[in-house]
TIVO-2410 file (N, C-alpha, C; in nm, 3 decimals):
# residues 195
REC num residu      c1      c2      c3 atome chaine
REC   1      X   6.634   5.662  12.717     N      A
REC   1      X   6.519   5.701  12.796    CA      A
REC   1      X   6.550   5.682  12.943     C      A
REC   2      X   6.494   5.767  13.025     N      A
REC   2      X   6.515   5.752  13.168    CA      A
REC   2      X   6.433   5.635  13.219     C      A
REC   3      X   6.472   5.585  13.336     N      A
REC   3      X   6.404   5.468  13.393    CA      A
REC   3      X   6.288   5.505  13.483     C      A
REC   4      X   6.252   5.631  13.490     N      A
REC   4      X   6.145   5.671  13.581    CA      A
REC   4      X   6.010   5.622  13.530     C      A
REC   5      X   5.919   5.606  13.625     N      A
REC   5      X   5.783   5.562  13.595    CA      A
REC   5      X   5.708   5.677  13.526     C      A
REC   6      X   5.640   5.645  13.415     N      A
REC   6      X   5.566   5.748  13.343    CA      A
REC   6      X   5.423   5.757  13.394     C      A
REC   7      X   5.373   5.879  13.405     N      A
REC   7      X   5.232   5.898  13.433    CA      A
REC   7      X   5.154   5.869  13.305     C      A
REC   8      X   5.024   5.862  13.313     N      A
REC   8      X   4.942   5.841  13.193    CA      A
REC   8      X   4.965   5.955  13.094     C      A
REC   9      X   4.976   6.075  13.144     N      A
REC   9      X   5.001   6.192  13.057    CA      A
REC   9      X   5.139   6.182  12.993     C      A
REC  10      X   5.240   6.143  13.073     N      A
REC  10      X   5.375   6.127  13.021    CA      A
REC  10      X   5.382   6.017  12.916     C      A
REC  11      X   5.313   5.907  12.940     N      A
REC  11      X   5.310   5.797  12.843    CA      A
REC  11      X   5.245   5.842  12.713     C      A
REC  12      X   5.141   5.923  12.724     N      A
REC  12      X   5.074   5.974  12.604    CA      A
REC  12      X   5.167   6.068  12.527     C      A
REC  13      X   5.240   6.152  12.599     N      A
REC  13      X   5.335   6.244  12.535    CA      A
REC  13      X   5.445   6.164  12.466     C      A
REC  14      X   5.500   6.065  12.536     N      A
REC  14      X   5.605   5.981  12.479    CA      A
REC  14      X   5.554   5.911  12.352     C      A
REC  15      X   5.431   5.860  12.356     N      A
REC  15      X   5.374   5.794  12.238    CA      A
REC  15      X   5.358   5.891  12.122     C      A
REC  16      X   5.317   6.014  12.151     N      A
REC  16      X   5.305   6.115  12.043    CA      A
REC  16      X   5.441   6.147  11.983     C      A
REC  17      X   5.543   6.154  12.067     N      A
REC  17      X   5.678   6.179  12.017    CA      A
REC  17      X   5.721   6.065  11.925     C      A
REC  18      X   5.699   5.943  11.967     N      A
REC  18      X   5.737   5.828  11.885    CA      A
REC  18      X   5.663   5.828  11.752     C      A
REC  19      X   5.534   5.856  11.754     N      A
REC  19      X   5.457   5.859  11.629    CA      A
REC  19      X   5.509   5.969  11.536     C      A
REC  20      X   5.529   6.087  11.589     N      A
REC  20      X   5.577   6.199  11.507    CA      A
REC  20      X   5.718   6.171  11.456     C      A
REC  21      X   5.803   6.118  11.542     N      A
REC  21      X   5.942   6.093  11.502    CA      A
REC  21      X   5.951   5.979  11.401     C      A
REC  22      X   5.866   5.879  11.415     N      A
REC  22      X   5.867   5.769  11.317    CA      A
REC  22      X   5.842   5.824  11.178     C      A
REC  23      X   5.743   5.908  11.165     N      A
REC  23      X   5.712   5.969  11.035    CA      A
REC  23      X   5.827   6.058  10.988     C      A
REC  24      X   5.880   6.140  11.078     N      A
REC  24      X   5.989   6.232  11.043    CA      A
REC  24      X   6.113   6.155  10.997     C      A
REC  25      X   6.153   6.054  11.072     N      A
REC  25      X   6.271   5.976  11.034    CA      A
REC  25      X   6.246   5.897  10.906     C      A
REC  26      X   6.127   5.843  10.889     N      A
REC  26      X   6.098   5.765  10.768    CA      A
REC  26      X   6.106   5.851  10.644     C      A
REC  27      X   6.064   5.974  10.654     N      A
REC  27      X   6.063   6.065  10.539    CA      A
REC  27      X   6.200   6.129  10.517     C      A
REC  28      X   6.264   6.174  10.623     N      A
REC  28      X   6.385   6.258  10.610    CA      A
REC  28      X   6.515   6.190  10.648     C      A
REC  29      X   6.510   6.072  10.705     N      A
REC  29      X   6.632   6.005  10.749    CA      A
REC  29      X   6.679   6.058  10.882     C      A
REC  30      X   6.792   6.007  10.926     N      A
REC  30      X   6.846   6.046  11.056    CA      A
REC  30      X   6.901   6.189  11.050     C      A
REC  31      X   6.986   6.214  10.953     N      A
REC  31      X   7.047   6.347  10.942    CA      A
REC  31      X   6.945   6.454  10.906     C      A
REC  32      X   6.847   6.419  10.823     N      A
REC  32      X   6.751   6.519  10.777    CA      A
REC  32      X   6.636   6.545  10.872     C      A
REC  33      X   6.614   6.457  10.967     N      A
REC  33      X   6.504   6.476  11.063    CA      A
REC  33      X   6.534   6.597  11.151     C      A
REC  34      X   6.430   6.669  11.184     N      A
REC  34      X   6.445   6.789  11.267    CA      A
REC  34      X   6.364   6.774  11.396     C      A
REC  35      X   6.433   6.794  11.507     N      A
REC  35      X   6.368   6.785  11.638    CA      A
REC  35      X   6.254   6.886  11.647     C      A
REC  36      X   6.273   7.004  11.589     N      A
REC  36      X   6.169   7.107  11.594    CA      A
REC  36      X   6.039   7.059  11.530     C      A
REC  37      X   6.049   6.989  11.417     N      A
REC  37      X   5.928   6.936  11.352    CA      A
REC  37      X   5.866   6.825  11.435     C      A
REC  38      X   5.950   6.743  11.495     N      A
REC  38      X   5.899   6.632  11.576    CA      A
REC  38      X   5.821   6.685  11.696     C      A
REC  39      X   5.879   6.778  11.770     N      A
REC  39      X   5.809   6.827  11.890    CA      A
REC  39      X   5.685   6.908  11.853     C      A
REC  40      X   5.688   6.978  11.740     N      A
REC  40      X   5.568   7.050  11.696    CA      A
REC  40      X   5.457   6.952  11.662     C      A
REC  41      X   5.489   6.847  11.588     N      A
REC  41      X   5.388   6.747  11.551    CA      A
REC  41      X   5.338   6.670  11.673     C      A
REC  42      X   5.426   6.651  11.772     N      A
REC  42      X   5.389   6.577  11.893    CA      A
REC  42      X   5.323   6.666  11.999     C      A
REC  43      X   5.316   6.795  11.971     N      A
REC  43      X   5.258   6.891  12.065    CA      A
REC  43      X   5.326   6.884  12.202     C      A
REC  44      X   5.460   6.893  12.198     N      A
REC  44      X   5.539   6.891  12.321    CA      A
REC  44      X   5.658   6.984  12.303     C      A
REC  45      X   5.763   6.962  12.376     N      A
REC  45      X   5.881   7.049  12.366    CA      A
REC  45      X   6.008   6.966  12.366     C      A
REC  46      X   6.119   7.032  12.334     N      A
REC  46      X   6.247   6.962  12.325    CA      A
REC  46      X   6.287   6.901  12.459     C      A
REC  47      X   6.258   6.970  12.568     N      A
REC  47      X   6.297   6.918  12.700    CA      A
REC  47      X   6.232   6.782  12.725     C      A
REC  48      X   6.107   6.767  12.688     N      A
REC  48      X   6.040   6.638  12.705    CA      A
REC  48      X   6.105   6.531  12.619     C      A
REC  49      X   6.131   6.563  12.493     N      A
REC  49      X   6.194   6.467  12.403    CA      A
REC  49      X   6.329   6.421  12.459     C      A
REC  50      X   6.411   6.517  12.501     N      A
REC  50      X   6.543   6.483  12.553    CA      A
REC  50      X   6.534   6.410  12.687     C      A
REC  51      X   6.432   6.440  12.766     N      A
REC  51      X   6.413   6.370  12.893    CA      A
REC  51      X   6.382   6.222  12.868     C      A
REC  52      X   6.298   6.196  12.768     N      A
REC  52      X   6.259   6.057  12.739    CA      A
REC  52      X   6.366   5.980  12.661     C      A
REC  53      X   6.436   6.046  12.570     N      A
REC  53      X   6.523   5.973  12.476    CA      A
REC  53      X   6.670   6.015  12.479     C      A
REC  54      X   6.703   6.122  12.547     N      A
REC  54      X   6.842   6.164  12.560    CA      A
REC  54      X   6.894   6.248  12.446     C      A
REC  55      X   6.860   6.213  12.323     N      A
REC  55      X   6.911   6.284  12.206    CA      A
REC  55      X   6.827   6.243  12.084     C      A
REC  56      X   6.852   6.312  11.975     N      A
REC  56      X   6.785   6.274  11.850    CA      A
REC  56      X   6.826   6.133  11.810     C      A
REC  57      X   6.955   6.100  11.824     N      A
REC  57      X   7.001   5.965  11.792    CA      A
REC  57      X   6.937   5.862  11.885     C      A
REC  58      X   6.924   5.895  12.012     N      A
REC  58      X   6.858   5.805  12.106    CA      A
REC  58      X   6.713   5.781  12.069     C      A
REC  59      X   6.647   5.884  12.021     N      A
REC  59      X   6.509   5.871  11.974    CA      A
REC  59      X   6.503   5.780  11.853     C      A
REC  60      X   6.592   5.800  11.756     N      A
REC  60      X   6.593   5.712  11.639    CA      A
REC  60      X   6.619   5.568  11.681     C      A
REC  61      X   6.716   5.548  11.771     N      A
REC  61      X   6.747   5.413  11.816    CA      A
REC  61      X   6.625   5.345  11.878     C      A
REC  62      X   6.550   5.418  11.959     N      A
REC  62      X   6.431   5.362  12.022    CA      A
REC  62      X   6.326   5.324  11.918     C      A
REC  63      X   6.309   5.408  11.818     N      A
REC  63      X   6.211   5.381  11.713    CA      A
REC  63      X   6.257   5.264  11.626     C      A
REC  64      X   6.383   5.262  11.589     N      A
REC  64      X   6.433   5.154  11.506    CA      A
REC  64      X   6.426   5.021  11.580     C      A
REC  65      X   6.462   5.021  11.707     N      A
REC  65      X   6.453   4.900  11.789    CA      A
REC  65      X   6.308   4.849  11.793     C      A
REC  66      X   6.214   4.941  11.813     N      A
REC  66      X   6.073   4.902  11.816    CA      A
REC  66      X   6.028   4.847  11.681     C      A
REC  67      X   6.080   4.903  11.571     N      A
REC  67      X   6.041   4.853  11.439    CA      A
REC  67      X   6.094   4.712  11.416     C      A
REC  68      X   6.213   4.683  11.466     N      A
REC  68      X   6.267   4.547  11.454    CA      A
REC  68      X   6.185   4.449  11.536     C      A
REC  69      X   6.148   4.490  11.656     N      A
REC  69      X   6.064   4.404  11.740    CA      A
REC  69      X   5.929   4.380  11.674     C      A
REC  70      X   5.874   4.484  11.615     N      A
REC  70      X   5.742   4.471  11.551    CA      A
REC  70      X   5.746   4.370  11.437     C      A
REC  71      X   5.844   4.378  11.352     N      A
REC  71      X   5.848   4.288  11.237    CA      A
REC  71      X   5.866   4.143  11.282     C      A
REC  72      X   5.941   4.122  11.390     N      A
REC  72      X   5.958   3.986  11.442    CA      A
REC  72      X   5.828   3.935  11.503     C      A
REC  73      X   5.756   4.022  11.574     N      A
REC  73      X   5.632   3.982  11.640    CA      A
REC  73      X   5.517   3.966  11.541     C      A
REC  74      X   5.505   4.059  11.448     N      A
REC  74      X   5.392   4.060  11.356    CA      A
REC  74      X   5.410   3.959  11.243     C      A
REC  75      X   5.535   3.936  11.201     N      A
REC  75      X   5.561   3.846  11.090    CA      A
REC  75      X   5.663   3.740  11.131     C      A
REC  76      X   5.627   3.656  11.227     N      A
REC  76      X   5.723   3.555  11.270    CA      A
REC  76      X   5.731   3.438  11.172     C      A
REC  77      X   5.843   3.370  11.174     N      A
REC  77      X   5.852   3.240  11.108    CA      A
REC  77      X   5.798   3.141  11.210     C      A
REC  78      X   5.701   3.065  11.170     N      A
REC  78      X   5.647   2.965  11.260    CA      A
REC  78      X   5.634   2.833  11.185     C      A
REC  79      X   5.524   2.767  11.201     N      A
REC  79      X   5.509   2.637  11.136    CA      A
REC  79      X   5.482   2.649  10.987     C      A
REC  80      X   5.454   2.768  10.941     N      A
REC  80      X   5.429   2.784  10.797    CA      A
REC  80      X   5.562   2.780  10.721     C      A
REC  81      X   5.554   2.785  10.590     N      A
REC  81      X   5.676   2.773  10.510    CA      A
REC  81      X   5.729   2.910  10.466     C      A
REC  82      X   5.847   2.910  10.408     N      A
REC  82      X   5.912   3.034  10.367    CA      A
REC  82      X   5.834   3.112  10.261     C      A
REC  83      X   5.770   3.048  10.164     N      A
REC  83      X   5.691   3.128  10.069    CA      A
REC  83      X   5.580   3.208  10.136     C      A
REC  84      X   5.512   3.149  10.234     N      A
REC  84      X   5.408   3.223  10.304    CA      A
REC  84      X   5.467   3.333  10.391     C      A
REC  85      X   5.584   3.308  10.449     N      A
REC  85      X   5.650   3.412  10.527    CA      A
REC  85      X   5.683   3.532  10.438     C      A
REC  86      X   5.731   3.507  10.318     N      A
REC  86      X   5.762   3.616  10.225    CA      A
REC  86      X   5.637   3.698  10.195     C      A
REC  87      X   5.525   3.632  10.177     N      A
REC  87      X   5.400   3.703  10.148    CA      A
REC  87      X   5.356   3.785  10.269     C      A
REC  88      X   5.371   3.731  10.389     N      A
REC  88      X   5.336   3.808  10.509    CA      A
REC  88      X   5.426   3.930  10.524     C      A
REC  89      X   5.554   3.917  10.488     N      A
REC  89      X   5.643   4.033  10.489    CA      A
REC  89      X   5.595   4.138  10.388     C      A
REC  90      X   5.561   4.095  10.267     N      A
REC  90      X   5.509   4.186  10.164    CA      A
REC  90      X   5.390   4.264  10.220     C      A
REC  91      X   5.297   4.192  10.284     N      A
REC  91      X   5.178   4.257  10.338    CA      A
REC  91      X   5.213   4.356  10.449     C      A
REC  92      X   5.309   4.321  10.533     N      A
REC  92      X   5.348   4.412  10.641    CA      A
REC  92      X   5.413   4.538  10.586     C      A
REC  93      X   5.491   4.527  10.479     N      A
REC  93      X   5.550   4.646  10.418    CA      A
REC  93      X   5.441   4.737  10.361     C      A
REC  94      X   5.332   4.678  10.314     N      A
REC  94      X   5.219   4.760  10.268    CA      A
REC  94      X   5.151   4.831  10.385     C      A
REC  95      X   5.133   4.759  10.495     N      A
REC  95      X   5.065   4.816  10.611    CA      A
REC  95      X   5.151   4.920  10.682     C      A
REC  96      X   5.281   4.895  10.690     N      A
REC  96      X   5.372   4.979  10.768    CA      A
REC  96      X   5.495   5.017  10.684     C      A
REC  97      X   5.478   5.101  10.583     N      A
REC  97      X   5.592   5.134  10.498    CA      A
REC  97      X   5.707   5.200  10.573     C      A
REC  98      X   5.680   5.263  10.685     N      A
REC  98      X   5.787   5.328  10.761    CA      A
REC  98      X   5.889   5.226  10.811     C      A
REC  99      X   5.846   5.102  10.837     N      A
REC  99      X   5.938   5.001  10.888    CA      A
REC  99      X   6.057   4.982  10.795     C      A
REC 100      X   6.030   4.964  10.668     N      A
REC 100      X   6.137   4.938  10.572    CA      A
REC 100      X   6.215   5.066  10.542     C      A
REC 101      X   6.149   5.180  10.548     N      A
REC 101      X   6.220   5.306  10.526    CA      A
REC 101      X   6.320   5.333  10.638     C      A
REC 102      X   6.281   5.303  10.763     N      A
REC 102      X   6.373   5.321  10.876    CA      A
REC 102      X   6.496   5.232  10.860     C      A
REC 103      X   6.474   5.109  10.818     N      A
REC 103      X   6.587   5.017  10.795    CA      A
REC 103      X   6.677   5.070  10.684     C      A
REC 104      X   6.617   5.127  10.582     N      A
REC 104      X   6.695   5.180  10.470    CA      A
REC 104      X   6.778   5.300  10.514     C      A
REC 105      X   6.721   5.389  10.593     N      A
REC 105      X   6.797   5.503  10.643    CA      A
REC 105      X   6.912   5.456  10.732     C      A
REC 106      X   6.887   5.352  10.810     N      A
REC 106      X   6.994   5.296  10.893    CA      A
REC 106      X   7.108   5.246  10.804     C      A
REC 107      X   7.072   5.177  10.697     N      A
REC 107      X   7.173   5.126  10.604    CA      A
REC 107      X   7.249   5.242  10.539     C      A
REC 108      X   7.179   5.343  10.497     N      A
REC 108      X   7.242   5.455  10.427    CA      A
REC 108      X   7.329   5.540  10.519     C      A
REC 109      X   7.282   5.565  10.641     N      A
REC 109      X   7.349   5.663  10.725    CA      A
REC 109      X   7.437   5.604  10.836     C      A
REC 110      X   7.416   5.477  10.868     N      A
REC 110      X   7.491   5.422  10.981    CA      A
REC 110      X   7.573   5.298  10.948     C      A
REC 111      X   7.518   5.205  10.875     N      A
REC 111      X   7.584   5.076  10.852    CA      A
REC 111      X   7.579   5.040  10.704     C      A
REC 112      X   7.663   5.102  10.624     N      A
REC 112      X   7.657   5.080  10.480    CA      A
REC 112      X   7.694   4.938  10.436     C      A
REC 113      X   7.764   4.863  10.521     N      A
REC 113      X   7.801   4.726  10.484    CA      A
REC 113      X   7.779   4.634  10.603     C      A
REC 114      X   7.780   4.505  10.575     N      A
REC 114      X   7.763   4.407  10.682    CA      A
REC 114      X   7.620   4.399  10.731     C      A
REC 115      X   7.604   4.342  10.850     N      A
REC 115      X   7.470   4.330  10.908    CA      A
REC 115      X   7.411   4.466  10.937     C      A
REC 116      X   7.280   4.475  10.927     N      A
REC 116      X   7.211   4.602  10.950    CA      A
REC 116      X   7.223   4.648  11.095     C      A
REC 117      X   7.226   4.554  11.187     N      A
REC 117      X   7.240   4.587  11.328    CA      A
REC 117      X   7.361   4.512  11.385     C      A
REC 118      X   7.411   4.559  11.496     N      A
REC 118      X   7.526   4.495  11.558    CA      A
REC 118      X   7.489   4.353  11.601     C      A
REC 119      X   7.590   4.270  11.613     N      A
REC 119      X   7.570   4.128  11.643    CA      A
REC 119      X   7.477   4.105  11.763     C      A
REC 120      X   7.497   4.176  11.871     N      A
REC 120      X   7.416   4.157  11.990    CA      A
REC 120      X   7.271   4.201  11.975     C      A
REC 121      X   7.241   4.282  11.873     N      A
REC 121      X   7.106   4.334  11.853    CA      A
REC 121      X   7.027   4.259  11.746     C      A
REC 122      X   7.090   4.162  11.683     N      A
REC 122      X   7.021   4.089  11.576    CA      A
REC 122      X   6.909   4.005  11.634     C      A
REC 123      X   6.805   3.988  11.555     N      A
REC 123      X   6.687   3.912  11.598    CA      A
REC 123      X   6.656   3.798  11.502     C      A
REC 124      X   6.760   3.740  11.444     N      A
REC 124      X   6.733   3.638  11.343    CA      A
REC 124      X   6.762   3.496  11.389     C      A
REC 125      X   6.792   3.476  11.518     N      A
REC 125      X   6.821   3.341  11.566    CA      A
REC 125      X   6.708   3.243  11.537     C      A
REC 126      X   6.586   3.283  11.568     N      A
REC 126      X   6.471   3.194  11.546    CA      A
REC 126      X   6.453   3.164  11.397     C      A
REC 127      X   6.468   3.265  11.314     N      A
REC 127      X   6.454   3.245  11.170    CA      A
REC 127      X   6.560   3.149  11.118     C      A
REC 128      X   6.682   3.170  11.162     N      A
REC 128      X   6.791   3.085  11.115    CA      A
REC 128      X   6.774   2.941  11.163     C      A
REC 129      X   6.726   2.924  11.286     N      A
REC 129      X   6.699   2.788  11.336    CA      A
REC 129      X   6.589   2.721  11.255     C      A
REC 130      X   6.484   2.797  11.224     N      A
REC 130      X   6.374   2.743  11.144    CA      A
REC 130      X   6.426   2.697  11.008     C      A
REC 131      X   6.507   2.779  10.944     N      A
REC 131      X   6.560   2.744  10.812    CA      A
REC 131      X   6.652   2.623  10.823     C      A
REC 132      X   6.740   2.620  10.923     N      A
REC 132      X   6.829   2.506  10.941    CA      A
REC 132      X   6.750   2.377  10.967     C      A
REC 133      X   6.645   2.387  11.047     N      A
REC 133      X   6.561   2.269  11.074    CA      A
REC 133      X   6.490   2.223  10.947     C      A
REC 134      X   6.442   2.319  10.868     N      A
REC 134      X   6.376   2.283  10.742    CA      A
REC 134      X   6.477   2.220  10.644     C      A
REC 135      X   6.600   2.269  10.646     N      A
REC 135      X   6.704   2.207  10.563    CA      A
REC 135      X   6.732   2.064  10.610     C      A
REC 136      X   6.741   2.045  10.740     N      A
REC 136      X   6.765   1.911  10.794    CA      A
REC 136      X   6.650   1.816  10.759     C      A
REC 137      X   6.529   1.870  10.752     N      A
REC 137      X   6.412   1.789  10.717    CA      A
REC 137      X   6.401   1.768  10.566     C      A
REC 138      X   6.485   1.837  10.489     N      A
REC 138      X   6.485   1.821  10.344    CA      A
REC 138      X   6.383   1.904  10.270     C      A
REC 139      X   6.323   2.006  10.337     N      A
REC 139      X   6.222   2.087  10.268    CA      A
REC 139      X   6.276   2.219  10.213     C      A
REC 140      X   6.395   2.260  10.261     N      A
REC 140      X   6.458   2.383  10.211    CA      A
REC 140      X   6.594   2.344  10.155     C      A
REC 141      X   6.629   2.404  10.044     N      A
REC 141      X   6.754   2.375   9.975    CA      A
REC 141      X   6.875   2.399  10.064     C      A
REC 142      X   6.985   2.335  10.028     N      A
REC 142      X   7.110   2.357  10.100    CA      A
REC 142      X   7.158   2.499  10.076     C      A
REC 143      X   7.236   2.547  10.168     N      A
REC 143      X   7.292   2.681  10.161    CA      A
REC 143      X   7.300   2.737  10.301     C      A
REC 144      X   7.375   2.841  10.316     N      A
REC 144      X   7.387   2.906  10.445    CA      A
REC 144      X   7.249   2.958  10.487     C      A
REC 145      X   7.197   2.921  10.604     N      A
REC 145      X   7.064   2.968  10.645    CA      A
REC 145      X   7.049   3.120  10.638     C      A
REC 146      X   7.154   3.194  10.675     N      A
REC 146      X   7.145   3.340  10.666    CA      A
REC 146      X   7.122   3.384  10.522     C      A
REC 147      X   7.192   3.323  10.427     N      A
REC 147      X   7.177   3.361  10.287    CA      A
REC 147      X   7.038   3.326  10.235     C      A
REC 148      X   6.984   3.213  10.277     N      A
REC 148      X   6.847   3.176  10.238    CA      A
REC 148      X   6.750   3.281  10.292     C      A
REC 149      X   6.767   3.318  10.420     N      A
REC 149      X   6.681   3.419  10.480    CA      A
REC 149      X   6.693   3.552  10.406     C      A
REC 150      X   6.815   3.594  10.376     N      A
REC 150      X   6.836   3.721  10.305    CA      A
REC 150      X   6.771   3.720  10.168     C      A
REC 151      X   6.779   3.607  10.099     N      A
REC 151      X   6.716   3.595   9.967    CA      A
REC 151      X   6.565   3.609   9.976     C      A
REC 152      X   6.504   3.541  10.072     N      A
REC 152      X   6.358   3.548  10.088    CA      A
REC 152      X   6.315   3.689  10.125     C      A
REC 153      X   6.387   3.751  10.217     N      A
REC 153      X   6.353   3.889  10.256    CA      A
REC 153      X   6.368   3.982  10.136     C      A
REC 154      X   6.476   3.966  10.060     N      A
REC 154      X   6.495   4.050   9.940    CA      A
REC 154      X   6.382   4.033   9.840     C      A
REC 155      X   6.338   3.910   9.820     N      A
REC 155      X   6.227   3.888   9.727    CA      A
REC 155      X   6.099   3.952   9.779     C      A
REC 156      X   6.078   3.947   9.910     N      A
REC 156      X   5.956   4.006   9.968    CA      A
REC 156      X   5.956   4.158   9.954     C      A
REC 157      X   6.073   4.218   9.939     N      A
REC 157      X   6.085   4.363   9.928    CA      A
REC 157      X   6.079   4.413   9.784     C      A
REC 158      X   6.051   4.326   9.688     N      A
REC 158      X   6.054   4.365   9.547    CA      A
REC 158      X   5.966   4.486   9.517     C      A
REC 159      X   5.853   4.498   9.586     N      A
REC 159      X   5.761   4.611   9.562    CA      A
REC 159      X   5.751   4.701   9.685     C      A
REC 160      X   5.850   4.695   9.772     N      A
REC 160      X   5.844   4.771   9.898    CA      A
REC 160      X   5.870   4.920   9.872     C      A
REC 161      X   5.853   5.003   9.975     N      A
REC 161      X   5.877   5.146   9.959    CA      A
REC 161      X   6.019   5.183   9.919     C      A
REC 162      X   6.112   5.090   9.927     N      A
REC 162      X   6.249   5.121   9.889    CA      A
REC 162      X   6.290   5.052   9.760     C      A
REC 163      X   6.195   4.997   9.688     N      A
REC 163      X   6.224   4.932   9.561    CA      A
REC 163      X   6.283   5.033   9.463     C      A
REC 164      X   6.383   4.990   9.388     N      A
REC 164      X   6.436   5.079   9.286    CA      A
REC 164      X   6.364   5.062   9.153     C      A
REC 165      X   6.258   4.979   9.154     N      A
REC 165      X   6.179   4.957   9.034    CA      A
REC 165      X   6.037   5.012   9.048     C      A
REC 166      X   5.968   4.970   9.156     N      A
REC 166      X   5.829   5.012   9.175    CA      A
REC 166      X   5.791   4.996   9.321     C      A
REC 167      X   5.739   5.100   9.383     N      A
REC 167      X   5.695   5.094   9.522    CA      A
REC 167      X   5.543   5.082   9.526     C      A
REC 168      X   5.497   4.970   9.577     N      A
REC 168      X   5.353   4.946   9.589    CA      A
REC 168      X   5.294   5.020   9.708     C      A
REC 169      X   5.165   5.041   9.705     N      A
REC 169      X   5.094   5.098   9.819    CA      A
REC 169      X   4.970   5.015   9.847     C      A
REC 170      X   4.917   5.030   9.966     N      A
REC 170      X   4.796   4.957  10.003    CA      A
REC 170      X   4.674   5.009   9.928     C      A
REC 171      X   4.686   5.123   9.861     N      A
REC 171      X   4.574   5.179   9.785    CA      A
REC 171      X   4.550   5.111   9.651     C      A
REC 172      X   4.644   5.030   9.606     N      A
REC 172      X   4.627   4.962   9.477    CA      A
REC 172      X   4.516   4.857   9.489     C      A
REC 173      X   4.455   4.821   9.377     N      A
REC 173      X   4.347   4.723   9.381    CA      A
REC 173      X   4.393   4.588   9.438     C      A
REC 174      X   4.303   4.522   9.509     N      A
REC 174      X   4.337   4.395   9.574    CA      A
REC 174      X   4.380   4.290   9.473     C      A
REC 175      X   4.323   4.290   9.353     N      A
REC 175      X   4.363   4.188   9.255    CA      A
REC 175      X   4.511   4.204   9.215     C      A
REC 176      X   4.563   4.327   9.220     N      A
REC 176      X   4.704   4.350   9.190    CA      A
REC 176      X   4.790   4.288   9.300     C      A
REC 177      X   4.752   4.311   9.425     N      A
REC 177      X   4.826   4.253   9.537    CA      A
REC 177      X   4.816   4.101   9.537     C      A
REC 178      X   4.701   4.050   9.506     N      A
REC 178      X   4.682   3.904   9.501    CA      A
REC 178      X   4.775   3.842   9.397     C      A
REC 179      X   4.785   3.905   9.280     N      A
REC 179      X   4.874   3.854   9.174    CA      A
REC 179      X   5.021   3.860   9.219     C      A
REC 180      X   5.059   3.968   9.286     N      A
REC 180      X   5.197   3.978   9.336    CA      A
REC 180      X   5.224   3.873   9.444     C      A
REC 181      X   5.128   3.853   9.533     N      A
REC 181      X   5.145   3.751   9.637    CA      A
REC 181      X   5.164   3.613   9.575     C      A
REC 182      X   5.082   3.584   9.475     N      A
REC 182      X   5.093   3.453   9.408    CA      A
REC 182      X   5.230   3.438   9.341     C      A
REC 183      X   5.275   3.543   9.272     N      A
REC 183      X   5.406   3.540   9.207    CA      A
REC 183      X   5.518   3.526   9.309     C      A
REC 184      X   5.510   3.601   9.416     N      A
REC 184      X   5.611   3.596   9.521    CA      A
REC 184      X   5.615   3.457   9.586     C      A
REC 185      X   5.499   3.405   9.621     N      A
REC 185      X   5.492   3.273   9.684    CA      A
REC 185      X   5.555   3.167   9.595     C      A
REC 186      X   5.520   3.167   9.467     N      A
REC 186      X   5.571   3.067   9.374    CA      A
REC 186      X   5.721   3.087   9.349     C      A
REC 187      X   5.765   3.211   9.339     N      A
REC 187      X   5.906   3.239   9.315    CA      A
REC 187      X   5.992   3.194   9.432     C      A
REC 188      X   5.949   3.224   9.554     N      A
REC 188      X   6.023   3.179   9.672    CA      A
REC 188      X   6.021   3.027   9.680     C      A
REC 189      X   5.907   2.967   9.652     N      A
REC 189      X   5.898   2.822   9.654    CA      A
REC 189      X   6.002   2.761   9.559     C      A
REC 190      X   6.009   2.812   9.437     N      A
REC 190      X   6.104   2.759   9.339    CA      A
REC 190      X   6.249   2.789   9.376     C      A
REC 191      X   6.272   2.903   9.438     N      A
REC 191      X   6.409   2.944   9.470    CA      A
REC 191      X   6.469   2.868   9.589     C      A
REC 192      X   6.388   2.843   9.692     N      A
REC 192      X   6.448   2.790   9.814    CA      A
REC 192      X   6.390   2.658   9.864     C      A
REC 193      X   6.274   2.619   9.816     N      A
REC 193      X   6.213   2.495   9.864    CA      A
REC 193      X   6.255   2.378   9.776     C      A
REC 194      X   6.260   2.261   9.836     N      A
REC 194      X   6.288   2.141   9.756    CA      A
REC 194      X   6.155   2.079   9.715     C      A
REC 195      X   6.156   2.009   9.604     N      A
REC 195      X   6.031   1.946   9.557    CA      A
REC 195      X   6.014   1.806   9.611     C      A
***
């Protein structure tokens, strides 16, 4: 994106592009997304898209970066424990299924192995510190903090939009979600917490 100051109209156009592109990338992936569909849905033109983001890849990068920031801000690890964090992740995947789909397309089309993002772009320092501190306090089992984090995230994704077994939606009855939350909380507790 260019560094120029956006007018209110420009900011609104940019926001429409991001909204349309988020849906397009979540559904079709990076290679399958079409700029023509994005600009039509955003009620703008290719010149505006390229002015703001430089390229289709630049647009995806901006959206993916924002999705990573969102998950860190909306579902932080704080004073609560890992089982509750897993449940909050589950709930966020229900609210924002595009978040996990964007990560999956990144894995499929850009980084099939290793970390999902490059070392300098990772946002897990706080999570890893929290886990290491909990291990030092004796509340989380021994193991590499990254592996503990990956296990908890994987468990939280059991019913996510990319599940190979069953993808949940927010339209399901609340008692179904409550039962899954209870199962997830207890499973994470048994898997990673010490008694």
